C-alpha positions in Angstrom: 14.0 -26.3 20.7 15.7 -26.0 17.1 14.8 -24.6 13.5 13.3 -27.8 12.5 10.8 -27.2 15.0 9.2 -24.0 13.2 6.1 -23.7 11.5 6.8 -23.4 7.9 5.1 -23.8 4.6 7.2 -26.4 2.9 5.4 -25.8 -0.7 6.2 -23.1 -3.4 4.3 -20.1 -3.9 1.6 -20.4 -6.4 0.5 -23.9 -7.6 -2.1 -26.4 -6.5 -2.1 -24.5 -3.2 -3.4 -20.6 -4.7 -5.9 -22.7 -6.6 -7.2 -24.6 -3.5 -7.4 -21.0 -1.9 -9.4 -19.4 -4.8 -11.7 -22.6 -4.3 -12.3 -22.0 -0.7 -13.4 -18.6 -1.4 -15.6 -19.3 -3.9 -17.7 -21.8 -1.8 -17.6 -19.7 1.4 -19.2 -16.6 -1.1 -21.8 -18.4 -2.9 -20.9 -17.2 -5.8 -23.0 -17.7 -8.8 -21.5 -19.4 -11.8 -21.5 -15.9 -13.9 -18.1 -15.0 -11.6 -16.3 -17.0 -14.1 -16.8 -14.9 -16.6 -15.7 -11.6 -14.5 -12.7 -13.1 -13.9 -11.6 -14.1 -17.4 -12.2 -10.1 -18.1 -10.0 -9.4 -15.0 -7.2 -7.3 -16.0 -7.4 -7.2 -19.5 -7.9 -5.1 -21.9 -11.4 -4.0 -22.2 -12.1 -5.3 -19.0 -12.2 -4.3 -15.6 -8.9 -3.6 -13.1 -8.3 -5.6 -10.0 -9.5 -4.2 -7.0 -6.8 -5.7 -4.8 -3.1 -4.8 -5.4 -1.6 -1.9 -8.2 0.5 -4.3 -10.0 0.2 -3.7 -13.9 -2.3 -5.2 -16.8 0.5 -6.5 -19.1 -0.7 -5.9 -22.8 0.8 -9.6 -23.3 -1.8 -11.0 -20.8 -2.2 -14.4 -19.9 -5.6 -16.3 -20.3 -6.2 -16.2 -16.4 -4.6 -12.5 -15.6 -5.7 -12.9 -12.2 -3.6 -14.2 -8.7 -5.1 -15.9 -5.7 -5.7 -12.7 -4.0 -7.1 -10.7 -6.8 -9.5 -13.8 -7.1 -10.3 -13.7 -3.6 -11.0 -9.7 -3.8 -13.4 -10.1 -7.0 -15.1 -13.2 -5.4 -15.5 -11.2 -2.0 -17.1 -8.6 -4.3 -19.4 -10.3 -6.0 -20.8 -12.2 -3.1 -24.7 -13.2 -2.9 -24.7 -12.1 0.8 -26.7 -8.6 1.6 -26.3 -6.6 4.4 -29.9 -4.8 4.2 -31.6 -2.6 6.8 -33.0 -5.9 8.1 -29.3 -6.6 9.4 -29.1 -3.7 10.8 -32.4 -3.6 12.8 -31.1 -7.1 14.1 -27.9 -5.9 15.6 -26.9 -3.0 17.5 -23.8 -1.1 16.9 -22.6 -2.0 20.0 -23.3 -5.5 19.5 -21.7 -5.6 16.2 -18.1 -3.9 17.6 -17.7 -7.6 19.0 -17.4 -9.1 15.8 -14.2 -10.0 14.1 -13.1 -8.3 10.9 -14.0 -11.4 8.7 -17.2 -11.7 10.0 -18.3 -8.3 9.7 -17.8 -8.5 5.6 -19.4 -11.9 5.7 -22.4 -9.9 6.8 -22.6 -9.2 2.4 -22.8 -6.1 0.3 -24.3 -2.8 1.9 -27.6 -2.4 -0.4 -29.1 0.8 1.1 -28.1 4.2 2.6 -28.0 4.2 6.3 -28.1 6.6 9.2 -26.8 6.2 12.7 -29.3 6.7 15.1 -27.2 7.1 18.4 -30.6 6.9 20.8 -31.5 3.5 19.6 -27.7 2.1 18.9 -28.6 1.0 15.5 -28.4 2.0 11.7 -31.5 3.0 10.3 -32.3 3.2 6.1 -32.4 7.2 4.9 -33.3 8.3 1.3 -29.9 9.5 -0.6 -31.4 13.1 -0.3 -32.0 13.1 3.2 -28.1 12.0 3.7 -26.9 14.5 1.0 -28.6 17.3 2.6 -27.7 16.5 6.4 -24.0 16.1 5.6 -24.0 19.2 3.7 -25.5 21.0 6.2 -23.1 19.6 8.8 -20.0 20.6 6.8 -21.3 24.2 5.9 -21.5 25.0 9.5 -18.1 24.4 10.1 -14.7 25.8 9.2 -13.0 24.1 6.4 -10.0 23.2 8.1 -12.1 21.1 10.6 -13.1 18.8 8.0 -10.7 15.8 6.6 -11.6 14.0 3.2 -9.9 10.7 3.5 -9.6 8.0 0.3 -8.5 4.5 0.3 -6.8 3.1 -2.7 -9.4 1.6 -4.7 -11.3 5.0 -6.2 -11.0 5.9 -9.8 -8.9 8.4 -11.3 -12.4 10.4 -12.1 -13.9 9.9 -8.8 -10.5 11.0 -7.0 -10.4 14.0 -9.1 -13.9 15.2 -8.5 -13.4 14.4 -4.8 -9.9 16.7 -4.3 -11.7 19.7 -6.6 -14.7 19.2 -3.7 -12.6 19.5 -1.1 -10.8 22.9 -2.5 -13.9 24.3 -3.4 -15.0 23.9 0.0 -11.3 25.2 0.7 -10.0 22.4 2.4 -6.1 20.7 1.5 -7.2 18.1 4.6 -6.3 15.2 1.9 -4.8 12.3 3.4 -5.2 9.1 2.0 -3.8 5.0 2.1 -0.4 6.4 0.6 0.4 8.4 3.9 -0.1 5.2 5.8 2.1 2.6 3.7 4.1 4.8 0.8 4.2 8.4 1.3 8.1 8.2 2.3 8.6 7.3 -1.6 6.5 10.2 -2.6 8.8 12.4 -0.3 11.9 10.4 -0.2 12.4 9.6 -4.0 11.0 13.3 -4.5 14.4 14.6 -2.6 16.9 12.7 -4.3 15.7 12.0 -7.9 13.1 14.3 -8.2 10.1 11.8 -9.1 7.7 10.9 -6.6 7.2 7.8 -8.1 9.6 4.7 -9.5 10.9 4.9 -12.7 10.6 1.3 -14.0 8.0 0.2 -16.9 7.1 -3.4 -17.3 9.7 -3.9 -20.1 12.9 -3.5 -18.3 12.0 -6.7 -16.0 12.6 -8.6 -19.3 15.9 -7.0 -19.8 17.5 -6.5 -16.4 20.5 -8.5 -15.2 19.9 -8.3 -11.4 17.3 -7.5 -9.2 17.8 -6.5 -5.3 14.5 -6.9 -3.5 13.7 -5.0 0.0 11.0 -5.5 2.5 8.3 -6.6 0.1 6.2 -9.8 0.2 5.5 -10.6 -3.5 3.3 -13.6 -3.1 1.0 -12.5 -0.8 0.8 -9.1 -1.8 1.3 -9.0 -5.5 1.7 -12.7 -7.0 0.9 -11.7 -10.7 4.7 -9.9 -10.0 5.5 -13.1 -9.4 5.3 -14.2 -13.3 8.1 -11.6 -14.5 10.1 -12.6 -11.6 10.4 -16.4 -12.5 11.1 -15.3 -16.5 13.7 -13.1 -15.4 15.2 -15.9 -12.9 14.6 -18.5 -15.7 16.7 -16.1 -18.3 19.6 -15.8 -15.4 19.2 -12.9 -13.9 20.2 -12.8 -10.6 17.5 -11.8 -7.6 19.3 -10.9 -4.2 16.7 -10.5 -1.6 16.9 -8.7 1.9 13.5 -9.7 4.4 13.5 -10.4 8.1 10.9 -13.0 7.1 11.6 -16.0 4.3 8.6 -15.2 2.2 7.7 -18.1 -0.1 7.3 -16.1 -3.3 11.0 -15.0 -3.5 12.0 -18.3 -2.6 10.1 -20.8 -5.0 7.2 -20.2 -7.6 5.2 -22.7 -9.6 3.2 -21.0 -12.2 -0.5 -22.2 -12.2 -0.6 -20.8 -16.0 2.0 -23.5 -17.2 0.3 -27.2 -17.2 3.9 -28.8 -17.0 4.7 -26.9 -14.0 1.4 -27.7 -12.0 1.5 -31.5 -13.2 5.0 -32.2 -12.4 5.1 -29.4 -9.3 8.7 -28.4 -10.9 9.0 -25.3 -9.1 11.5 -22.0 -10.0 14.0 -21.0 -7.3 13.2 -17.3 -7.2 16.4 -16.1 -5.2 19.6 -16.5 -5.8 20.3 -15.3 -2.1 18.0 -14.7 0.5 19.3 -12.4 3.6 17.4 -12.4 6.4 18.2 -8.6 7.5 16.9 -7.6 11.2 14.0 -5.3 10.9 15.0 -2.0 10.8 18.4 -3.3 9.6 18.2 -2.3 6.0 20.4 1.0 5.9 23.3 -0.8 7.3 22.7 -3.9 4.8 23.0 -1.3 2.0 25.9 0.6 3.4 27.5 -3.1 3.4 27.0 -3.4 -0.5 27.9 0.1 -1.2 31.2 -0.9 0.5 31.8 -3.6 -1.5 31.3 -1.8 -4.2 33.8 1.0 -3.4 36.1 -1.6 -2.7 35.9 -3.4 -5.9 36.1 -0.1 -7.5 39.6 0.8 -6.2 40.8 -3.0 -7.2 39.8 -2.2 -10.4 41.0 1.6 -10.8 44.8 -0.3 -9.6 44.2 -2.3 -12.9 43.0 0.5 -15.0 39.5 -0.3 -14.9 36.5 1.0 -13.2 33.1 -0.7 -11.7 31.7 2.6 -10.9 29.4 4.9 -13.8 32.2 7.7 -13.3 30.6 9.5 -16.3 27.0 9.3 -15.3 28.2 10.4 -11.5 29.7 13.5 -12.8 27.2 14.1 -15.3 24.0 13.2 -13.2 24.7 13.4 -9.4 25.7 15.6 -6.6 27.2 14.2 -3.5 29.1 11.4 -4.2 32.2 12.3 -2.3 30.9 13.1 0.9 28.7 9.6 0.7 32.0 7.6 -0.6 33.9 8.9 2.3 31.1 8.2 5.1 31.0 4.3 3.5 34.8 4.0 3.6 34.9 5.2 7.3 31.9 3.1 8.5 33.2 -0.3 10.0 32.0 -3.6 8.6 31.3 -4.8 12.5 29.1 -1.9 13.0 27.6 -3.2 9.6 27.2 -6.7 10.8 25.8 -5.9 14.1 23.3 -3.5 12.7 22.0 -5.5 9.9 21.9 -8.7 11.4 24.0 -10.1 8.4 27.8 -11.4 8.1 30.1 -9.5 5.9 30.8 -12.0 3.7 27.2 -12.9 2.3 26.9 -9.0 2.0 29.7 -9.2 0.0 28.5 -11.5 -2.0 25.3 -9.9 -3.0 27.6 -6.8 -3.5 29.3 -8.9 -6.1 26.0 -9.9 -7.5 25.6 -5.8 -8.0 29.3 -5.2 -9.3 28.8 -7.9 -12.3 25.5 -7.2 -13.5 25.7 -4.4 -15.9 21.5 -3.3 -15.5 20.0 -3.4 -12.2 16.2 -3.0 -10.6 16.1 -1.8 -6.9 12.4 -3.0 -5.3 11.3 -2.5 -2.4 8.0 -2.3 -0.1 6.7 -1.0 3.0 9.6 -2.9 4.9 11.4 0.3 3.7 8.7 2.6 4.0 7.1 2.1 7.0 10.0 2.6 9.3 11.2 5.8 11.7 14.0 6.3 9.5 12.4 5.3 6.3 13.7 8.1 3.9 17.3 7.2 4.8 16.1 4.0 3.9 15.1 4.6 0.3 17.8 7.2 0.2 20.4 4.4 0.5 18.7 2.4 -2.0 18.9 5.1 -4.5 22.8 5.6 -3.6 23.4 1.9 -4.4 22.0 2.5 -8.3 23.3 5.9 -8.3 26.9 4.4 -8.1 26.5 2.5 -11.9 24.4 4.9 -13.0 21.0 2.3 -12.8 18.4 4.7 -12.8 17.4 6.6 -16.1 18.3 3.7 -18.8 16.5 0.6 -19.9 16.5 -2.7 -17.7 17.3 -0.8 -14.5 15.8 1.5 -12.1 13.9 1.9 -9.0 10.5 0.1 -8.5 8.4 0.7 -5.4 5.8 -1.7 -5.1 2.0 -0.4 -4.4 -0.4 -1.8 -2.5 -3.9 -0.7 -3.5 -5.1 -0.7 -7.0 -5.1 3.1 -7.7 -3.5 4.5 -4.6 -0.6 5.8 -7.1 -3.0 7.3 -9.5 -5.0 9.5 -6.6 -1.8 10.9 -5.7 -1.4 12.1 -9.5 -4.8 13.5 -10.0 -4.8 15.9 -6.8 -5.3 13.6 -3.5 -3.0 15.4 -1.7 -2.5 17.2 1.3 0.6 19.7 -0.1 -0.5 22.0 -2.3 2.9 22.3 -3.7 1.9 18.7 -5.6 -1.0 20.3 -7.3 -1.5 22.9 -10.0 -3.6 25.0 -8.1 -3.4 28.0 -10.2 -4.8 25.9 -13.3 -7.9 24.5 -11.1 -8.6 28.7 -10.0 -8.8 29.4 -13.8 -10.4 26.3 -15.0 -13.1 26.6 -12.0 -13.2 30.5 -11.2 -12.3 29.8 -7.3 -9.3 30.5 -4.9 -8.2 27.5 -4.0 -6.7 26.9 -0.6 -2.9 27.6 -0.4 -2.1 26.3 3.1 -0.8 22.8 4.1 -3.7 20.4 4.6 -3.5 17.3 7.3 -1.9 14.0 6.3 -3.0 10.5 8.0 -1.0 11.1 11.1 -1.5 14.7 11.3 -5.2 14.5 11.1 -5.0 11.8 13.9 -3.2 14.2 16.3 -6.2 16.7 15.1 -9.0 14.3 15.9 -7.3 13.8 19.0 -6.6 17.5 20.3 -10.3 18.4 18.9 -9.2 20.6 16.2 -10.9 18.2 13.6 -15.0 18.0 13.8 -15.7 16.1 10.3 -14.2 13.0 9.0 -15.4 11.8 5.0 -13.6 8.6 4.4 -14.2 7.7 0.5 -13.4 4.1 1.2 -11.1 2.1 3.2 -11.3 1.2 7.3 -9.5 4.2 8.6 -10.2 4.1 12.4 -8.8 -0.1 12.1 -5.8 0.3 10.1 -4.5 3.8 11.7 -2.3 3.1 15.1 -3.0 4.5 18.2 -6.6 2.5 18.1 -7.9 2.9 21.9 -7.6 6.5 22.0 -8.4 7.1 18.5 -11.7 5.2 18.6 -12.4 7.4 21.7 -11.6 10.4 20.4 -13.7 9.4 17.2 -17.2 9.3 19.0 -16.3 13.4 19.7 -16.6 14.1 15.9 -19.5 16.3 14.6 -20.0 14.5 11.3 -18.4 10.9 10.2 -19.8 9.9 6.2 -18.2 6.5 5.0 -18.6 5.4 1.5 -18.2 1.7 1.1 -19.2 -1.8 -0.3 -18.9 -3.8 2.4 -19.3 -3.4 6.6 -16.0 -2.8 8.6 -15.2 -1.8 12.0 -14.6 1.7 10.8 -18.5 2.3 10.4 -18.9 1.0 13.9 -17.2 4.2 15.3 -19.6 7.0 14.4 -19.8 10.8 15.2 -23.1 12.7 16.4 -24.2 12.6 13.2 -22.8 9.6 11.1 -23.7 8.3 7.6 -22.9 4.8 5.8 -23.3 5.1 2.3 -23.1 2.0 -0.3 -21.4 2.2 -3.4 -21.1 0.4 -6.8 -17.9 -2.3 -7.1 -15.8 -2.1 -9.7 -16.8 -5.1 -11.5 -20.4 -3.7 -11.7 -22.0 -1.8 -14.2 -22.2 1.7 -13.9 -24.8 2.8 -15.9 -25.5 6.9 -16.0 -27.3 9.1 -17.8 -24.9 8.6 -20.7 -24.8 5.1 -20.8 -22.5 2.6 -18.9 -19.2 4.1 -17.9 -15.9 3.3 -18.0 -13.3 4.4 -15.1 -9.6 4.7 -14.9 -6.7 3.9 -12.4 -3.1 4.1 -12.5 -0.9 1.0 -11.7 2.7 0.7 -9.9 4.4 1.3 -13.0 2.7 4.7 -14.0 0.3 3.6 -16.7 -3.0 4.1 -17.0 -6.1 1.6 -17.3 -9.5 1.7 -18.4 -11.9 -0.5 -16.5 -15.4 -1.8 -17.5 -18.0 -3.3 -15.0 -20.4 -5.3 -16.2 -22.3 -7.2 -13.7 -25.6 -6.4 -11.9 -25.4 -4.3 -9.1 -25.7 -5.7 -5.8 -28.8 -3.4 -5.2 -30.9 -0.9 -7.0 -30.3 1.0 -4.2 -26.3 2.0 -4.9 -24.8 4.8 -6.7 -21.4 5.3 -8.2 -18.8 6.9 -6.1 -18.8 9.7 -7.9 -22.6 10.0 -7.9 -21.9 9.8 -4.1 -19.3 12.3 -4.3 -21.2 14.5 -6.4 -24.4 14.8 -4.5 -22.4 16.1 -1.5 -20.4 18.5 -3.3 -24.1 19.9 -4.7 -25.4 19.9 -0.9 -22.4 21.6 0.4 -21.1 23.9 -1.7 -22.8 27.4 -3.8 -23.8 27.2 -7.3 -20.5 27.5 -9.8 -21.1 27.8 -13.2 -18.1 26.3 -14.3 -18.7 23.3 -12.3 -21.4 20.9 -13.7 -21.8 18.0 -11.3 -25.0 16.4 -12.8 -23.3 16.6 -16.4 -20.0 14.9 -15.0 -22.1 12.1 -13.2 -23.5 11.5 -16.5 -20.6 11.1 -18.7 -17.8 10.1 -17.0 -15.4 11.1 -20.1 -15.9 14.7 -19.6 -14.1 14.6 -16.2 -11.3 12.6 -18.2 -11.0 16.1 -20.5 -10.8 17.9 -17.2 -8.1 16.0 -16.0 -6.2 16.3 -19.2 -6.6 20.0 -19.1 -5.5 19.9 -15.4 -2.5 18.2 -16.6 -2.1 18.3 -20.2 1.6 16.6 -20.3 0.4 13.4 -18.3 -2.9 13.0 -19.8 -3.2 13.9 -23.2 -5.3 12.2 -25.6 -6.6 10.5 -22.2 -10.7 9.5 -23.8 -8.7 8.1 -26.8 -5.7 6.1 -24.9 -7.1 4.5 -22.0 -7.8 1.5 -23.3 -4.1 0.8 -24.7 -2.9 -2.6 -24.2 -0.7 -2.6 -21.2 -1.7 0.5 -20.2 -0.7 4.3 -21.6 2.6 5.4 -19.5 2.2 8.8 -18.2 6.0 9.3 -17.9 8.8 10.2 -15.6 11.6 12.7 -15.6 14.0 10.7 -13.5 13.7 8.2 -16.5 14.8 10.3 -18.6 17.3 11.5 -16.4 15.9 14.8 -15.9 16.3 15.4 -12.3 14.0 17.7 -10.9 15.6 18.5 -7.4 17.0 21.6 -6.1 20.4 20.8 -7.9 19.2 19.6 -11.0 20.8 16.1 -10.4 20.2 13.0 -8.9 21.3 13.2 -4.9 23.7 10.8 -3.4 22.6 11.2 0.4 24.9 10.4 3.5 23.1 9.0 6.5 23.6 9.7 9.9 22.7 6.2 11.4 22.7 2.8 10.3 19.4 1.7 12.3 16.2 2.8 10.5 14.1 2.0 13.9 14.3 5.3 16.0 15.2 3.6 19.2 18.1 1.6 20.8 17.5 -2.1 21.8 17.8 -3.0 25.3 17.3 -6.6 27.3 13.5 -7.6 26.8 12.7 -4.9 24.0 12.0 -6.9 21.0 11.1 -5.3 17.0 7.7 -6.1 16.1 6.9 -6.7 12.3 3.2 -6.3 11.5 2.3 -8.1 8.3 -0.2 -9.3 6.3 -1.3 -13.0 5.6 -1.9 -14.5 2.2 -5.4 -14.9 3.5 -6.1 -10.8 3.7 -5.7 -7.7 1.9 -5.1 -4.5 3.8 -7.7 -4.8 6.3 -10.1 -7.0 4.6 -10.1 -10.7 5.9 -10.7 -13.3 4.0 -10.0 -16.1 6.4 -7.8 -17.1 9.3 -5.3 -19.3 7.5 -1.8 -18.0 6.4 -0.9 -20.7 4.0 2.4 -19.5 2.9 4.1 -19.2 6.6 2.2 -22.4 7.9 -0.4 -20.3 10.5 -3.7 -22.2 10.4 -6.8 -21.5 12.0 -6.0 -17.7 13.9 -4.5 -14.6 13.4 -3.6 -14.0 17.3 -0.3 -15.3 17.2 3.0 -14.0 18.2 5.7 -15.2 15.6 9.4 -15.7 17.4 12.4 -17.8 16.8 12.7 -21.1 18.5 16.2 -19.5 20.2 14.1 -17.0 21.5 11.4 -18.7 22.9 14.2 -21.0 24.8 15.8 -18.3 26.3 12.4 -16.7 27.7 10.8 -20.2 28.4 7.8 -20.3 26.2 6.2 -23.0 25.0 5.0 -23.5 21.9 1.1 -22.6 22.4 1.5 -20.9 25.6 -0.8 -17.6 25.3 1.2 -14.2 25.8 0.6 -10.5 25.5 2.5 -7.7 23.6 3.0 -4.5 25.3 4.5 -1.3 24.2 7.6 -0.3 24.9 7.9 3.2 23.7 9.4 5.6 26.0 6.0 7.7 26.2 4.3 6.4 29.3 1.3 5.4 27.6 0.2 2.0 28.4 -0.7 -0.2 24.9 -1.3 -3.7 25.2 -2.6 -6.6 23.0 -3.6 -10.0 25.0 -4.5 -13.6 23.8 -1.4 -14.0 21.5 -0.5 -17.9 20.6 3.1 -18.5 20.5 4.7 -20.0 17.6 8.3 -20.6 16.6 9.1 -18.9 13.3 12.1 -18.2 11.4 12.7 -14.5 11.9 16.0 -12.7 13.3 16.9 -12.5 16.8 15.6 -9.7 18.2 12.5 -9.5 16.2 9.3 -10.7 16.5 5.7 -11.0 14.3 2.2 -10.5 14.4 -0.7 -9.5 12.2 -1.8 -6.2 11.1 -4.6 -4.8 11.9 -5.0 -6.5 15.0 -1.4 -5.3 16.4 -2.1 -1.9 15.4 -2.8 -1.0 19.0 0.7 -1.4 20.1 1.9 1.5 17.4 2.5 4.7 18.9 0.9 7.7 16.7 4.5 9.2 17.2 6.3 6.2 16.0 6.7 7.3 12.0 9.1 8.4 9.4 10.7 11.5 10.2 10.0 12.8 6.7 6.7 11.6 5.7 4.9 10.7 9.0 4.3 7.5 7.3 3.5 5.1 10.5 6.6 3.1 11.3 4.9 -0.6 11.5 7.5 -2.5 10.8 9.7 -2.2 13.5 7.6 -1.3 16.6 9.4 -1.7 20.3 7.5 -4.4 22.4 7.8 -6.3 25.4 6.4 -9.9 25.9 4.2 -11.1 28.9 4.3 -14.5 29.6 
């Protein structure tokens, strides 16, 4: 078998393939013609912000400011299908657990608050007041540290602020969120090295950079609107160098669906000038190779009285350069090549792009964050940028691409288990209470506490927590021992079918729907990946008269749980979200001044970033060069028969939401139960295309983990790496397999074996 036998998609990202993907979902969901009006308002000033990725809403927007996945998310939310009490009468919860993720969501929008009846194993309808009273009674009966308050990434800033306040008024800092699963390594890593927990770039930087270095992010599937500025950058001569184990079409070639000429002619744009398929977990070594080339060129330039490095920046703004430079020079090229899986010549060619560029942006995704040594991945990328002063000036910086639409914003307004990141003294003064000061539980710690029995209640504001976490079998078993589980959602998913002793499923409005309260139609706000805040107004009629807004549900639970507090007026806040924004402004005055006036600023209003101003909020008050003591980010050694599993999303899904069974951009059709592997590896293992195999965990903890029924498909991956889909393969990830500093699950290099 040769490389020519691999499955692939030969077309570019975007183009007619994207339009066909949207049309397929449109037909499946039976949406009304009014959905077109909703899509035309998507991601525009005065419109609503997409519930999918966190890419920005540009001030200079396109006629169609939505991508394939954004359109799918909106169509999915605006489906005419309804998951009514009659549905739950027909199907028991045990029966529904046998359904696939896609089929559960195909049941449609949830319409009524439901209570799980353990005796009959069915959900039964209940009133909102019954649900709130029962939840409040259960929470009051336990210690605050025994409850976990989780959020997905789609809740608004207003809801997130009130949810975090509710948890702290209750006495708990157990506020994990979806960031803990994906990008917490960013929050921890960037905070340590540049003093800011988020990226430093703004949208305008992409129009003036000379080079972009891309690591471990699939733009074509996960944030396709980002392809527009990338295409513009490539066309004007910006050189884009990509490091990714998987050849992602969006970073190879792109046809802009907004451009009639490109659509008619099929003329595409080459995005990456170099595409280097680094081994999963090999990014530290690859970055070490880039830095090694840069320092070698600095030595050559110095002999001629010139300089490659920004010595003034290094001297005035950084700490630790000498130790880092020494480590780079001592590291052998043979070790770099072995650990990265890349040739020295290719790394030197990529390093030369950096040398020749005046302004450079470093972009990354979960390929860097979801590793055992994810912190070192991010720190090494910062090291590279610091060498030439590429943080804190226009056209340069570090830019993590966040996933869910408001996951970054929720952390901004208080969803955090770390009390030092929240202005607790300000909250205490505003609301006349003493907030809890002890550290709360992040996602991994919450799972550990559920397994041990220390946590007795879980309240989920959106998301599909049980399906998304590692160690799925053990977690589902432990989940049933919880005293209380509450899920706030728009559609049915597997997490709603794994219930505690008392369990409620509470349906909420979607973001595209009109949120009408006592004060009239309400606006909500979100923060994008580039730290800009946007207003969002839904216009569509709600899917059911029985739905409440997320904020109204949070307030209902809070009122039933907490004693009265004259400083906390839940009813007023639900009636007018502008009052909540005033409270956010009082809590975070530097970032949110004039919040209500600025929320519809075209392109959003920028909340600021100290590192962009070269104010380094680190102990040394400088940006930190860090010196890694490893070249592999995997946290485990290679050995015969052990593979590095990369879990990934298809272009027919967003997070755990599965729109269909095709992965157009990789050439996979009709299934998600696949094992992607290089043809040379197949030949060595005597595997045939289409053969059914199992994957088993090769973690050295004595726990058996296994996923059966995977179809072998030849695919272009680095030797030693295999691929498959999330969340189906989460069962293979040990809970202990996470970044050492942030505890983000290390889903991008999992030790596995193949059982034929």
